[in-house]
N, CA and C of each residue as an Amber inpcrd file, in Angstrom:
protein
   261
   3.4880000   2.4920000 -28.6350000   2.5050000   2.8800000 -27.5300000
   3.0570000   2.0630000 -26.2770000   3.4870000   0.8540000 -26.2920000
   3.7830000  -0.0340000 -25.1280000   5.1620000   0.6060000 -24.6390000
   5.9610000   1.0070000 -25.5970000   7.3910000   1.5570000 -25.1750000
   7.1390000   2.8610000 -24.3400000   6.2150000   3.6600000 -24.7610000
   5.8580000   4.8690000 -23.9600000   5.3910000   4.5640000 -22.5880000
   4.4160000   3.5540000 -22.5850000   4.0070000   3.2100000 -21.2690000
   4.9990000   2.5330000 -20.4100000   5.8920000   1.7660000 -20.8790000
   7.0810000   1.3200000 -19.9660000   7.9930000   2.4070000 -19.6200000
   8.1550000   3.5600000 -20.3060000   8.9360000   4.5300000 -19.9020000
   8.2090000   5.2750000 -18.7170000   6.8900000   5.5880000 -18.8160000
   6.1900000   6.1190000 -17.7270000   6.2540000   5.3330000 -16.5520000
   6.0300000   3.9610000 -16.6210000   5.9840000   3.0850000 -15.3870000
   7.4900000   3.0990000 -14.7570000   8.4570000   3.1380000 -15.6260000
   9.8270000   3.1370000 -15.0590000  10.2170000   4.5110000 -14.3700000
   9.6360000   5.5580000 -14.8530000   9.9330000   6.9130000 -14.2750000
   9.0310000   6.8550000 -12.9490000   7.9900000   6.3250000 -12.8680000
   7.1900000   6.3030000 -11.5290000   7.8810000   5.4570000 -10.5360000
   8.4920000   4.2330000 -11.0450000   9.1710000   3.3970000 -10.0650000
  10.4080000   4.0100000  -9.5050000  11.1000000   4.7870000 -10.3730000
  12.4140000   5.5090000  -9.9470000  11.9350000   6.6600000  -8.8910000
  10.8540000   7.4220000  -9.2150000  10.5120000   8.5260000  -8.2780000
  10.0970000   7.7290000  -6.8660000   9.3460000   6.6740000  -6.8900000
   8.9800000   6.1970000  -5.5930000  10.2200000   5.5490000  -4.8660000
  11.1810000   4.9270000  -5.7630000  12.3650000   4.4270000  -5.1120000
  13.3740000   5.5740000  -4.5260000  13.0230000   6.7000000  -4.9180000
  13.9020000   7.8560000  -4.4620000  13.3640000   8.4970000  -3.0560000
  12.2640000   8.0340000  -2.7160000  11.5660000   8.5370000  -1.4740000
  12.3490000   7.8510000  -0.3150000  12.1960000   8.3900000   0.8580000
  12.9430000   7.9610000   2.0570000  12.3240000   6.7250000   2.6250000
  13.1660000   6.0840000   3.4170000  12.9250000   4.8490000   4.0870000
  11.7350000   5.1520000   5.0920000  11.7750000   6.2980000   5.7500000
  10.7630000   6.7200000   6.7560000   9.3630000   6.8350000   6.0110000
   9.3770000   7.3770000   4.7870000   8.1940000   7.5460000   3.9810000
   7.6160000   6.1530000   3.6830000   8.4690000   5.1270000   3.3820000
   8.0020000   3.9090000   2.9750000   7.4540000   3.1950000   4.1690000
   7.8720000   3.4290000   5.4530000   7.3950000   2.8920000   6.6670000
   6.0050000   3.3700000   7.0010000   5.9120000   4.7580000   6.7780000
   4.6420000   5.4560000   7.0020000   3.5750000   4.8570000   6.0770000
   3.8930000   4.7140000   4.7610000   2.9660000   4.1390000   3.7600000
   2.5000000   2.6140000   4.2490000   3.5110000   1.8930000   4.6270000
   3.2830000   0.6410000   5.0330000   2.3230000   0.5290000   6.2780000
   2.5570000   1.5550000   7.1400000   1.6780000   1.6050000   8.4870000
   0.3310000   1.9290000   7.9640000   0.2040000   2.8530000   7.0750000
  -1.3300000   3.2110000   6.5250000  -1.9050000   2.0180000   5.9280000
  -1.2190000   1.1110000   5.4310000  -1.6590000  -0.1940000   4.7500000
  -2.4720000  -0.8980000   5.8570000  -1.8080000  -1.0530000   7.0200000
  -2.3490000  -1.7260000   8.1260000  -3.6570000  -1.0930000   8.5760000
  -3.7820000   0.2160000   8.6550000  -4.9690000   0.9470000   9.0370000
  -5.9800000   0.7390000   7.9800000  -5.8660000   0.6810000   6.6640000
  -6.6620000   0.5400000   5.6920000  -7.2000000  -0.9750000   5.7830000
  -6.4380000  -1.9080000   6.0600000  -6.8440000  -3.3110000   6.1960000
  -7.9020000  -3.4070000   7.3960000  -7.4280000  -2.7760000   8.5610000
  -8.4740000  -2.8330000   9.6530000  -9.6990000  -2.1530000   9.3310000
  -9.6850000  -1.0230000   8.6840000 -10.9150000  -0.3790000   8.3310000
 -11.8040000  -1.2010000   7.4950000 -11.1890000  -1.7400000   6.4350000
 -11.9370000  -2.5980000   5.5690000 -12.8100000  -3.7620000   6.1570000
 -12.1490000  -4.2600000   7.2930000 -12.8950000  -5.3010000   7.9410000
 -13.9260000  -4.9230000   9.0470000 -13.5910000  -3.6040000   9.5300000
 -14.5210000  -3.1240000  10.4580000 -15.7900000  -2.6580000   9.7610000
 -15.7080000  -2.2850000   8.5290000 -16.8960000  -2.0370000   7.7580000
 -17.8690000  -3.1190000   7.5870000 -17.3440000  -4.2910000   7.7120000
 -18.3430000  -5.5340000   7.5190000 -19.2460000  -5.6130000   8.6590000
 -18.9630000  -5.1240000   9.8130000 -19.7800000  -5.2160000  11.0110000
 -20.6690000  -3.9640000  11.1870000 -20.6230000  -3.0100000  10.3840000
 -21.4610000  -1.7430000  10.4610000 -22.7780000  -2.0870000  10.1910000
 -23.8620000  -1.5650000  10.8250000 -25.2370000  -1.7030000  10.4600000
 -25.7130000  -0.8670000   9.3620000 -25.1750000  -1.2260000   8.1890000
 -25.5840000  -0.4650000   6.9100000 -25.9450000  -1.4600000   5.8430000
 -26.4990000  -0.9390000   4.7180000 -26.9190000  -1.8950000   3.7310000
 -25.7960000  -2.6970000   3.0980000 -26.0720000  -3.8200000   2.6120000
 -25.1470000  -4.7000000   2.0750000 -24.4410000  -4.1710000   0.8990000
 -25.0270000  -3.5090000   0.1020000 -24.3900000  -2.7830000  -1.0530000
 -23.3770000  -1.8440000  -0.7310000 -23.7790000  -0.9170000   0.1940000
 -22.8740000   0.0340000   0.7220000 -21.6810000  -0.5240000   1.4750000
 -22.0890000  -1.5250000   2.2560000 -20.9120000  -2.3070000   2.8810000
 -19.9640000  -2.9090000   2.0290000 -20.4370000  -3.4730000   0.9790000
 -19.5030000  -4.1370000  -0.0560000 -18.6560000  -3.0710000  -0.7720000
 -19.3590000  -2.0080000  -1.1640000 -18.6560000  -0.9040000  -1.8560000
 -17.5910000  -0.3560000  -0.9010000 -17.7930000  -0.1410000   0.3320000
 -16.8480000   0.5150000   1.2220000 -15.7160000  -0.4470000   1.3830000
 -16.0630000  -1.8310000   1.6430000 -15.0580000  -2.8020000   1.6990000
 -14.1680000  -2.9230000   0.4120000 -14.6800000  -2.8000000  -0.7050000
 -13.9470000  -2.8090000  -1.8760000 -12.9590000  -1.5880000  -2.0680000
 -13.4450000  -0.4910000  -1.7360000 -12.5560000   0.7950000  -1.8060000
 -11.4840000   0.7010000  -0.7140000 -11.8290000   0.4190000   0.5340000
 -10.8920000   0.3020000   1.5810000  -9.7810000  -0.8200000   1.4080000
 -10.2080000  -1.9640000   0.8200000  -9.3620000  -3.0320000   0.4820000
  -8.5010000  -2.7180000  -0.5510000  -8.9970000  -1.9570000  -1.5550000
  -8.1510000  -1.4780000  -2.6260000  -7.0550000  -0.5440000  -2.2150000
  -7.4810000   0.3350000  -1.2850000  -6.4960000   1.3470000  -0.6890000
  -5.3890000   0.6320000   0.0820000  -5.7540000  -0.3530000   0.8300000
  -4.8870000  -1.2590000   1.5660000  -3.7640000  -1.8310000   0.5600000
  -4.3610000  -2.4390000  -0.3910000  -3.3220000  -3.1830000  -1.3560000
  -2.4900000  -2.0690000  -2.0360000  -3.0380000  -0.9340000  -2.4340000
  -2.3340000   0.0390000  -3.1530000  -1.2070000   0.6620000  -2.1780000
  -1.4880000   0.9470000  -1.0600000  -0.4150000   1.3730000  -0.0280000
   0.5330000   0.2420000   0.2960000   0.1490000  -1.0020000   0.3170000
   0.9970000  -2.0370000   0.4950000   2.1120000  -2.1700000  -0.5760000
   1.6630000  -2.1470000  -1.8350000   2.5970000  -2.3140000  -2.9110000
   3.4060000  -1.0640000  -3.1170000   2.6920000   0.0900000  -2.8960000
   3.4850000   1.4010000  -2.9400000   4.6200000   1.4860000  -1.8920000
   4.3110000   1.0450000  -0.5700000   5.3490000   1.0370000   0.4300000
   6.4430000   0.1850000   0.0760000   6.1360000  -1.1010000  -0.4410000
   7.1960000  -2.0180000  -0.7620000   8.0200000  -1.4990000  -1.9950000
   7.3960000  -0.7590000  -2.8640000   8.1360000  -0.0600000  -3.9160000
   9.1250000   1.0340000  -3.4850000   8.6880000   1.7760000  -2.4350000
   9.3250000   2.7750000  -1.7900000  10.5060000   2.2050000  -0.9650000
  10.3850000   1.2850000  -0.1230000  11.3310000   0.6830000   0.5340000
  12.4610000  -0.1450000  -0.1630000  12.0490000  -0.8890000  -1.3000000
  13.0150000  -1.5560000  -1.9660000  13.5040000  -2.8780000  -1.1790000
  14.4440000  -3.4650000  -1.7470000  14.8770000  -4.7660000  -1.1730000
  15.5630000  -4.5010000   0.2060000  16.4920000  -3.4360000   0.1290000
  17.1630000  -3.2620000   1.3420000  16.3100000  -2.6480000   2.4650000
  15.1880000  -1.9480000   2.1710000  14.4960000  -1.4510000   3.2090000
  13.6190000  -2.5810000   3.8130000  13.1050000  -3.4390000   2.9260000
  12.3390000  -4.5480000   3.4530000  13.2310000  -5.4340000   4.3550000
  14.5050000  -5.5940000   4.0390000  15.4060000  -6.2940000   5.0530000
  15.4130000  -5.6150000   6.3470000  15.6400000  -4.2150000   6.2870000
  15.7020000  -3.5190000   7.5890000  14.4220000  -3.6670000   8.4090000
  13.2930000  -3.6070000   7.7770000  11.9290000  -3.7070000   8.3980000
  11.9610000  -5.1770000   9.0870000  12.3670000  -6.1340000   8.2790000
  12.2450000  -7.5960000   8.7920000  13.2040000  -7.7480000   9.9550000
  14.3760000  -7.0870000   9.8700000  15.3740000  -7.2530000  10.9460000
  14.8470000  -6.6050000  12.1360000  14.1610000  -5.4170000  12.0330000
  13.6450000  -4.8640000  13.2030000  12.5560000  -5.6520000  13.9160000
  11.6300000  -6.3300000  13.1270000  10.6780000  -7.0780000  13.7750000
  11.0600000  -8.5110000  14.2030000  12.3120000  -8.8810000  13.6080000
  12.8170000 -10.1300000  14.0340000  13.4360000 -10.2850000  15.3400000
  13.6670000  -9.1310000  16.0580000  14.0420000  -9.1490000  17.3800000
  13.2880000  -9.6230000  18.4230000
């Protein structure tokens, strides 16, 4: 069972790594948007339970897109992004 799961995860990782650099940058950009939305929700005049649930979902989306974007970019893509912002 664990070998089958490892094969599935490896195939997903290869598929994500096959996506373009531009796609990785777009996914990382959406990560920033989800982070901002997750903290904007905290100041909305809604109930605490709904506010907490929305924060949980949006923060989870932010983390998912963050790690997905990093998987898509890979090591060389992260170097390119750092080089761009290092100027």
